C-alpha positions in Angstrom: -77.9 -60.5 4.9 -76.1 -59.8 8.2 -72.7 -60.7 6.8 -73.1 -58.0 4.1 -70.0 -55.8 4.0 -70.5 -52.0 4.4 -68.0 -49.3 3.8 -67.9 -45.8 5.3 -65.8 -42.8 4.1 -65.2 -41.0 7.5 -63.3 -37.7 6.9 -61.6 -39.3 4.0 -60.6 -42.5 5.7 -62.3 -45.8 4.6 -63.7 -48.1 7.3 -65.2 -51.5 6.4 -67.4 -53.7 8.6 -70.4 -56.1 8.4 -74.0 -55.2 8.9 -74.0 -57.5 12.0 -71.3 -55.5 13.6 -73.4 -52.3 13.2 -76.7 -53.7 14.4 -75.7 -56.3 17.0 -74.1 -54.4 20.0 -76.1 -51.3 20.2 -79.4 -51.9 18.3 -80.8 -48.3 19.0 -77.7 -46.3 17.9 -77.6 -44.2 14.8 -75.5 -46.7 12.8 -77.6 -49.6 13.7 -80.8 -47.8 12.7 -79.3 -46.8 9.4 -78.8 -50.5 8.4 -81.4 -52.3 10.3 -83.8 -54.5 8.2 -86.8 -52.7 9.9 -85.6 -49.3 9.0 -83.2 -49.8 6.2 -81.9 -46.7 4.6 -84.4 -44.6 6.6 -81.9 -41.7 6.9 -79.9 -42.2 3.8 -80.5 -40.0 0.9 -79.1 -40.0 -2.7 -75.7 -38.6 -2.9 -74.4 -39.7 0.4 -71.9 -42.2 -1.0 -68.5 -41.5 -2.5 -67.3 -42.7 -6.0 -66.4 -46.1 -4.4 -69.8 -46.6 -3.0 -68.7 -45.9 0.7 -71.1 -44.0 2.8 -69.9 -40.5 3.6 -69.8 -39.4 7.3 -68.5 -36.0 8.1 -66.9 -37.0 11.4 -63.4 -37.5 12.7 -61.8 -40.8 11.7 -59.5 -40.8 14.8 -62.5 -40.8 17.0 -64.7 -43.1 14.8 -62.4 -46.0 14.8 -62.7 -46.7 18.7 -66.5 -46.6 18.3 -66.4 -49.2 15.4 -64.0 -51.5 17.5 -66.4 -51.3 20.4 -69.2 -52.4 18.4 -67.0 -55.3 17.1 -65.8 -56.6 20.4 -67.7 -54.9 23.2 -64.5 -53.6 24.7 -63.4 -50.1 25.0 -59.7 -49.8 24.0 -58.0 -46.4 23.3 -54.5 -45.8 22.2 -52.5 -43.3 24.3 -52.7 -40.7 21.6 -56.6 -40.7 21.6 -58.4 -38.1 23.8 -61.2 -39.9 25.6 -63.2 -36.7 25.5 -63.2 -36.7 21.5 -64.4 -40.3 21.5 -67.1 -39.4 24.2 -68.5 -36.7 21.8 -68.7 -39.2 19.1 -70.4 -41.9 21.2 -73.0 -39.1 22.0 -73.4 -38.1 18.5 -74.0 -41.7 17.3 -76.0 -42.6 20.3 -73.9 -45.5 21.5 -75.2 -45.4 25.2 -73.5 -48.3 26.7 -70.0 -46.7 25.8 -70.8 -43.2 27.3 -70.4 -44.1 31.1 -67.1 -45.9 30.3 -65.8 -42.8 28.5 -67.1 -40.4 31.2 -65.1 -42.4 33.8 -61.9 -41.6 31.9 -62.4 -37.8 31.9 -60.1 -36.0 34.3 -61.9 -35.0 37.6 -62.2 -31.2 37.9 -60.3 -29.9 40.9 -62.6 -27.5 42.8 -61.2 -23.9 42.7 -60.5 -23.9 46.4 -58.4 -26.8 46.1 -56.2 -25.6 43.2 -52.8 -24.3 43.6 -52.5 -20.5 44.3 -51.1 -18.6 41.3 -48.8 -15.5 41.5 -51.9 -13.5 40.6 -53.8 -15.0 43.6 -51.0 -14.0 45.9 -50.5 -10.5 44.6 -54.4 -9.9 44.7 -54.3 -11.1 48.4 -51.3 -8.7 49.1 -53.2 -5.8 47.5 -56.4 -6.5 49.5 -54.6 -7.1 52.9 -53.9 -4.0 55.3 -50.3 -3.3 55.4 -50.4 -3.5 59.2 -51.6 -7.2 59.2 -49.5 -10.3 58.2 -50.6 -12.1 55.1 -52.2 -15.6 56.0 -51.6 -18.6 53.8 -51.6 -21.4 56.4 -51.8 -24.7 54.6 -52.0 -23.1 51.2 -51.0 -25.0 48.1 -48.5 -22.8 46.3 -46.8 -25.7 44.3 -45.0 -24.8 41.1 -45.9 -21.0 41.6 -43.8 -18.2 40.2 -43.0 -16.0 43.2 -39.9 -14.3 42.0 -39.1 -11.1 43.9 -42.5 -11.2 45.6 -42.8 -9.7 49.1 -44.1 -12.0 51.8 -42.5 -10.4 54.6 -43.9 -11.8 58.0 -46.5 -13.8 56.1 -48.1 -16.8 57.7 -47.4 -20.0 55.7 -47.3 -22.6 58.2 -47.7 -26.1 56.7 -48.0 -24.6 53.2 -47.0 -26.7 50.1 -44.3 -24.5 48.5 -42.8 -27.2 46.4 -40.9 -26.4 43.2 -41.6 -22.7 43.5 -39.5 -19.9 41.9 -38.7 -17.8 45.0 -35.6 -16.2 43.6 -35.1 -12.7 45.3 -38.3 -13.2 47.2 -38.6 -11.4 50.6 -39.8 -13.9 53.4 -38.1 -12.0 56.2 -39.9 -12.9 59.6 -42.3 -15.3 57.6 -43.7 -18.2 59.6 -42.8 -21.2 57.3 -43.1 -23.9 60.1 -43.8 -27.3 58.5 -43.6 -26.0 55.0 -42.6 -28.3 52.2 -40.1 -26.2 50.1 -38.6 -29.2 48.2 -37.3 -28.4 44.8 -37.9 -24.6 45.3 -35.4 -22.0 44.0 -34.5 -19.5 46.8 -31.4 -17.8 45.1 -30.8 -14.5 46.8 -34.1 -14.9 48.8 -34.4 -13.1 52.2 -35.5 -15.3 54.9 -34.0 -13.3 57.7 -35.6 -14.2 61.0 -38.0 -16.5 59.2 -39.4 -19.7 61.1 -38.5 -22.8 59.2 -39.0 -25.2 62.0 -39.7 -28.8 60.6 -39.5 -27.7 57.1 -38.6 -30.0 54.2 -35.9 -28.2 52.2 -34.6 -31.3 50.3 -33.2 -30.8 46.8 -33.7 -27.1 46.8 -32.2 -25.3 43.8 -29.6 -22.6 43.5 -29.8 -21.4 47.0 -26.6 -19.3 46.5 -26.6 -16.2 48.6 -29.9 -16.9 50.4 -30.3 -14.8 53.6 -31.2 -17.0 56.6 -29.7 -14.8 59.3 -31.4 -15.5 62.6 -33.8 -18.0 61.0 -35.2 -20.9 62.9 -34.4 -24.1 60.9 -34.7 -26.5 63.8 -35.6 -30.1 62.8 -35.5 -29.3 59.1 -34.7 -31.8 56.4 -32.0 -30.2 54.3 -30.3 -33.3 53.0 -28.0 -32.5 49.9 -29.2 -28.8 50.1 -26.9 -26.1 48.4 -26.4 -23.3 50.7 -23.1 -22.2 49.3 -22.2 -18.7 50.8 -25.5 -18.4 52.3 -26.0 -16.1 55.3 -27.0 -18.1 58.3 -25.5 -16.0 61.2 -27.1 -16.6 64.5 -29.6 -19.1 62.9 -31.1 -22.1 64.9 -30.0 -25.1 63.0 -30.5 -27.6 65.8 -31.2 -31.3 64.9 -31.3 -30.6 61.2 -30.5 -33.3 58.5 -27.6 -31.7 56.6 -26.1 -34.9 55.2 -24.3 -34.2 51.9 -25.2 -30.5 52.3 -23.0 -27.9 50.7 -22.3 -25.0 53.1 -19.0 -23.9 51.5 -18.3 -20.4 52.2 -21.4 -20.0 54.3 -21.6 -17.5 57.2 -22.5 -19.8 60.1 -21.2 -17.5 62.9 -23.1 -17.9 66.1 -25.3 -20.7 64.8 -26.6 -23.5 66.9 -25.9 -26.8 65.1 -26.3 -28.9 68.2 -27.5 -32.4 67.3 -27.4 -31.9 63.5 -26.2 -34.5 61.1 -23.5 -33.1 58.7 -22.3 -36.4 57.3 -20.4 -35.7 54.1 -21.3 -32.1 54.3 -19.1 -29.6 52.7 -18.2 -26.6 55.0 -15.0 -25.6 53.1 -14.4 -21.9 53.8 -17.5 -21.7 56.0 -17.4 -19.2 59.1 -18.3 -21.3 62.1 -17.2 -18.6 64.7 -18.8 -18.9 67.9 -21.0 -21.8 66.8 -22.5 -24.5 69.0 -21.5 -28.0 67.6 -22.6 -29.8 70.7 -23.7 -33.5 70.2 -23.1 -33.5 66.5 -24.2 -36.7 64.9 -21.4 -37.3 62.5 -18.0 -35.8 61.7 -17.9 -33.1 59.2 -15.6 -31.9 56.4 -13.8 -29.1 58.1 -11.1 -28.3 55.6 -10.3 -24.6 55.4 -13.2 -23.9 57.8 -12.8 -20.7 59.7 -13.1 -21.4 63.5 -12.0 -18.1 65.1 
């Protein structure tokens, strides 16, 4: 009878279903063939039932349950805690062919190695292999989330690179070409960017930039909204047309900087040194309290 109830003991967990469920959706799968009228018990042997009469299956109950529900409804539904890869392996084991493409579509797409973010080891290996007389070239590279603390990338070519959320504390980027780089969320505390080119960079929400050395750097057109450059060294830097709204430049050395056309709305320059600065065509008023203007 197709309405006969059948129990399984899968890894110690009991599942109960009907013969119709097992043979109806996927008639060629292992479970269907085990209980088909044509091949009934063809692969069952004495001793494969537990004390309650449930058929013993040495498989994972966590991954077996989605298979049974699929045979019941024809729909694949997985809880968030279930790894589709584990269910895929069970579907292959039991031969539930119609389920396999659905599960394969859920597998994460492997990112080709040449598209993966560079690691600290990748950068160090490149440094070792590059002649000391030639600049390291990382144009357009993806360095997101990399640990670059105290690394030496002096005069490196990083134009348009993704340097988001990197640890660059104490790193040396003096003279580096960082034009168009996205440095959002990176930590540049005590980093040396003296003479670096940061034209058109995104420096938004950078962390702990206390003491960063940007002397003579080119920051023109950069997005530095809400940046923290407290006591930073920016002497003679090009900071033209930058978005510095809400930025903290308290105690910063801005002597000789060109801040023409920059937006410093609600910026904090308390105690900053603006000696010989060019403030021509500033977009908005700035907080000048206790600012040095010798």
